[in-house]
C-alpha positions in Angstrom: 213.8 107.2 117.3 214.7 103.8 115.8 215.3 104.2 112.0 212.5 103.4 109.5 211.7 99.9 108.8 212.2 100.2 105.1 215.6 102.2 105.6 218.8 100.9 106.3 220.6 103.0 108.9 224.2 104.4 107.8 226.0 102.5 110.2 224.3 98.7 108.9 225.3 99.9 105.9 229.0 100.6 106.5 229.1 97.7 108.1 227.3 94.9 105.3 230.0 96.9 102.8 232.8 95.8 105.2 231.6 92.4 104.6 231.4 92.2 101.4 234.7 94.1 101.1 236.2 90.9 103.6 234.6 88.7 101.1 235.9 90.2 98.2 239.1 90.3 99.8 239.4 86.5 100.3 238.2 85.6 97.0 240.6 87.4 95.0 243.2 85.9 97.4 242.3 82.2 96.4 242.1 83.7 93.0 245.5 85.3 92.8 246.5 82.3 93.9 245.4 80.4 91.2 246.8 82.5 88.5 249.7 82.0 86.5 251.9 83.8 84.6 254.6 83.6 81.8 257.5 85.8 80.7 257.8 87.2 77.5 260.9 85.7 76.6 262.5 88.8 75.5 265.8 89.7 76.8 266.2 92.4 79.4 267.7 95.7 77.6 269.3 97.0 80.4 272.4 96.9 82.0 273.7 95.2 84.9 274.7 97.4 87.7 277.9 99.5 87.9 280.7 97.9 90.0 280.9 100.3 92.9 283.0 100.3 96.0 281.7 99.2 99.7 279.5 101.7 101.2 281.9 103.8 103.7 282.2 107.5 104.3 285.4 107.8 101.8 283.3 106.1 98.8 280.3 108.5 98.9 281.3 110.9 96.6 282.5 107.9 94.3 279.5 105.9 94.7 276.9 109.1 93.7 278.9 109.4 90.6 279.3 106.1 89.5 275.1 106.0 90.0 274.4 109.2 88.4 276.4 107.7 85.2 274.7 104.5 85.3 271.4 106.0 85.5 272.4 108.5 82.0 273.1 105.1 80.1 269.7 103.6 81.3 268.1 106.9 80.4 269.8 106.3 76.9 268.8 102.5 76.6 265.2 103.6 77.4 264.7 106.0 75.2 266.3 104.1 72.5 263.5 101.2 72.9 260.8 103.8 73.7 260.1 102.9 76.8 258.3 106.3 78.1 257.7 105.8 81.8 260.9 104.8 82.3 262.6 107.7 80.6 260.6 110.1 82.5 261.6 109.0 85.5 265.2 108.4 84.5 265.4 111.5 83.5 263.8 113.0 87.2 266.6 110.7 88.8 269.6 113.2 87.0 267.7 116.4 88.2 270.9 118.2 90.3 271.2 117.8 93.6 269.8 114.0 93.7 272.3 111.4 94.9 271.9 107.7 94.8 273.4 104.7 96.6 272.5 102.2 94.4 270.5 101.3 90.7 270.0 98.6 89.0 267.6 99.2 85.9 267.1 95.7 85.5 263.4 94.2 85.4 261.4 96.7 87.1 264.1 98.4 88.8 266.2 99.1 91.9 267.3 101.8 93.8 268.4 103.8 96.8 268.5 107.5 97.1 268.9 109.8 100.3 268.0 113.0 100.8 269.9 115.1 103.5 273.5 114.4 104.4 273.8 110.5 105.8 277.2 111.4 107.3 276.0 114.0 110.0 272.7 112.7 110.6 272.4 112.1 114.3 269.1 110.2 112.8 268.4 107.8 109.8 265.0 107.2 108.5 264.8 104.2 106.2 261.5 104.1 103.5 260.5 100.6 102.7 257.9 100.5 100.0 255.4 98.2 99.2 254.0 96.1 96.2 253.7 97.9 92.7 257.0 99.8 92.8 259.4 100.1 90.3 261.8 102.5 88.9 258.6 104.1 86.8 256.7 104.6 90.1 259.7 105.7 92.5 258.7 109.4 92.0 255.1 109.2 91.0 252.0 107.0 91.0 248.7 109.0 90.0 248.3 112.2 91.8 250.0 111.0 95.0 253.7 111.5 94.8 253.8 110.9 98.8 252.5 107.2 98.2 256.1 106.7 96.4 259.5 106.3 98.0 261.0 109.2 96.5 258.2 111.8 97.5 257.5 109.9 100.8 261.1 110.6 101.3 260.7 114.2 100.8 257.7 114.3 102.4 259.0 113.0 105.6 262.1 115.3 105.3 260.1 118.2 104.6 257.9 117.5 107.7 261.1 117.2 109.9 262.3 120.3 108.7 259.4 122.1 109.6 259.4 120.6 113.2 263.0 121.6 113.7 265.4 123.9 112.2 268.1 121.1 112.6 266.6 118.1 113.1 269.3 116.2 112.3 267.9 113.6 109.7 268.8 112.1 106.6 266.4 110.2 104.6 266.7 107.1 102.7 264.3 106.2 100.1 264.9 102.1 99.7 263.8 100.3 96.9 266.5 97.7 97.6 264.2 94.6 96.2 261.8 93.4 93.8 258.7 94.6 94.9 255.8 92.1 94.1 252.7 93.1 92.3 249.5 93.6 94.0 247.9 91.6 91.5 250.1 88.4 92.0 250.5 85.4 94.2 253.9 87.0 95.3 252.2 89.3 97.9 250.3 86.4 99.5 253.7 85.1 100.6 257.0 86.2 102.6 259.3 85.0 99.2 260.5 88.5 97.6 260.3 89.5 101.7 263.3 87.1 102.7 265.2 88.0 99.4 264.9 91.9 100.2 265.4 91.2 104.0 268.8 90.1 103.1 269.6 93.1 100.9 267.9 95.8 103.5 270.3 94.3 106.4 273.1 94.6 104.1 272.3 98.2 103.6 271.9 98.4 107.0 275.7 97.4 107.6 277.0 99.8 105.4 274.4 102.6 107.0 276.7 101.4 110.1 280.2 101.9 108.6 278.9 105.3 107.4 277.2 106.9 110.4 277.9 104.4 113.4 276.3 107.0 115.7 273.4 107.6 114.4 270.2 105.8 115.1 267.8 104.2 112.5 263.9 104.0 112.1 262.4 101.7 109.4 259.1 102.9 108.0 258.1 100.1 106.6 254.6 100.5 104.3 252.7 97.7 102.7 254.3 94.9 101.9 257.3 96.7 103.0 256.4 95.7 106.1 256.8 92.1 105.5 260.8 93.0 104.4 261.0 94.8 107.4 259.7 91.8 109.6 261.7 89.4 107.6 264.7 91.5 108.6 264.5 91.7 112.0 263.1 88.0 112.8 266.5 87.1 111.1 268.6 88.2 113.9 268.5 91.5 115.8 272.0 90.9 117.8 274.5 92.5 114.5 276.2 96.1 115.4 274.0 97.5 112.4 270.6 96.0 113.6 271.1 97.1 117.3 271.3 100.9 115.5 267.6 100.2 114.4 265.6 102.1 117.6 262.6 102.2 115.7 260.2 100.4 113.5 257.1 101.7 112.3 254.3 99.3 110.2 251.8 101.3 108.7 249.1 99.8 105.8 250.5 96.7 106.7 249.0 93.0 105.7 251.0 91.1 108.3 254.8 90.8 109.0 255.0 86.7 109.8 255.8 87.3 112.9 253.0 85.8 115.6 253.6 89.5 117.9 255.8 92.8 118.2 257.9 91.2 120.8 259.3 88.9 118.0 260.7 91.9 115.8 261.3 94.3 118.5 265.0 93.3 120.1 265.5 96.7 121.8 263.6 98.6 118.9 260.1 100.1 119.4 257.5 98.6 117.5 254.8 101.2 115.6 251.8 100.1 113.9 249.0 102.2 112.3 246.2 101.8 109.7 244.0 104.8 108.2 240.6 104.4 108.6 239.9 103.6 105.1 242.8 101.8 104.3 241.3 98.4 102.2 244.6 96.5 104.1 241.6 95.9 106.5 239.6 93.8 104.6 242.7 91.3 103.9 242.4 88.2 105.9 245.4 87.8 108.5 246.2 84.5 108.5 249.4 82.5 107.7 249.1 78.7 106.9 251.5 76.6 105.1 253.6 79.5 104.3 250.6 81.3 102.6 249.4 84.4 104.3 251.1 86.7 106.4 250.4 86.9 109.6 248.9 88.8 112.5 246.9 91.9 111.8 250.1 93.9 113.2 247.3 97.2 114.5 245.4 94.7 116.3 245.9 95.1 120.2 246.9 91.4 120.6 250.1 91.9 118.4 251.5 94.2 120.7 252.8 97.2 118.8 252.3 101.0 119.9 249.4 101.8 117.6 249.2 105.4 116.8 247.3 107.7 115.0 247.3 107.0 111.3 244.1 109.3 110.1 241.1 108.9 108.1 242.8 108.3 104.8 243.6 105.3 102.9 246.3 103.0 101.9 248.2 105.7 100.0 247.9 108.6 102.0 250.3 107.9 105.0 252.5 110.5 104.1 250.3 113.3 102.6 251.5 116.2 103.3 250.1 118.3 106.5 248.3 114.8 107.3 248.4 113.2 111.1 250.2 110.1 109.6 252.6 112.1 108.4 253.4 113.8 111.4 253.4 111.0 113.6 255.7 108.9 110.9 258.1 111.5 111.1 257.9 111.8 114.8 259.0 107.8 114.7 261.6 109.0 111.9 263.1 111.4 114.4 263.3 108.9 117.2 260.9 111.0 119.4 257.6 109.0 120.6 256.5 112.1 122.6 255.6 113.3 119.0 253.6 110.3 118.3 249.8 110.4 119.0 248.2 107.1 120.1 245.2 105.5 118.2 
C-alpha cells in the first residue's frame, strides 16, 4: 500500500537528506577556497629532527634509540611551554616497547612507528592517514583510537594475529607528511599529497633496503589516499615500488588518477566506503587543479570494491568490524580473505 499522502516515506527522507548533504558539501568546498589564514608569527619551540643514519638493517636500533631521545627532548619542551595535548601524546610515545623510525615535533609533527618485526616480516602494511592528523592525534581522537595512525596500526596487527598465530606481518603507522586540516583549502588540492608522496616513496626505498623480500600493502585513509595516489602516479618502476602488491583506498575523496589502472602497475587496487561515510557527499571532480578526481568506489574507476560495512568515516578499523577484517586481509596480501561489496 502506498504511503499516506501526508506521510513522507523513509526512503524519500533518506534521499532528501543525501541531496541536502551534497549541497552543503559543495557549498562548504566553495567556502573553504575563499578562506584565508594568517600565521601566528610565533617561533616554533620544538627542535629540528635528530640526525639519524640511513635506514638499513644495521641501523634500526640506532634509529630507534635516537628517535626516542628526540621524543624525550620534545616532551620536555611541551611541558615547558604548557602544550598539554602534545605532552600527553609524547608521554604515550615513550611507553616501553614502542619504536619510532622517524620523529619531527615541529608544526603539527611527523612520526613513523613500527609495530612488529620489520626485518623478519614477509609482509609490511603501511597505514597512511588523512586530514587533521598530528602528533597530538597520533594515538587518540575522540573515543575512536582506531581512527588514528597508531591505534589503527595496532588494530590491524591485532586482527592479523587473530587470523593466524604467525601472520609474518609488520605494520607501520606512517605520519610522514604534513597532513592538511579538514577545514582548509589544502584538502581540495593535491599539493600536500605531492609532498607526502615524495616522502612515502623515500620511505619505501628504506623499507626495500631493510626487507627486500617482503611485499608491501598500502592502507590509505581519506586524504591519505591522495598521498598514495600521487606516489603511485609518480612512477611505479623502482624496485621499492614494485614491492607494493596492494593499495587500499578507503574513505577516499579521490586520488587525482582517472582510473585504478593508472595507479596499479602490478599492484591490486582496492576501494571501500562505509555506508554512512560523509565522503560520499564530496564532489568528485578535478578542474584546473582543484578537486581530487573520480570516486574510487565507482565502477568506472575500476578498483576492486570491498565490503566496508555500515560505519562512518572514522570506523574502518574498529575492532570486530567488517572493514577491519577486509583491510587486514589486504594488508596480509590475501585476496581470498576480502569480501566484495
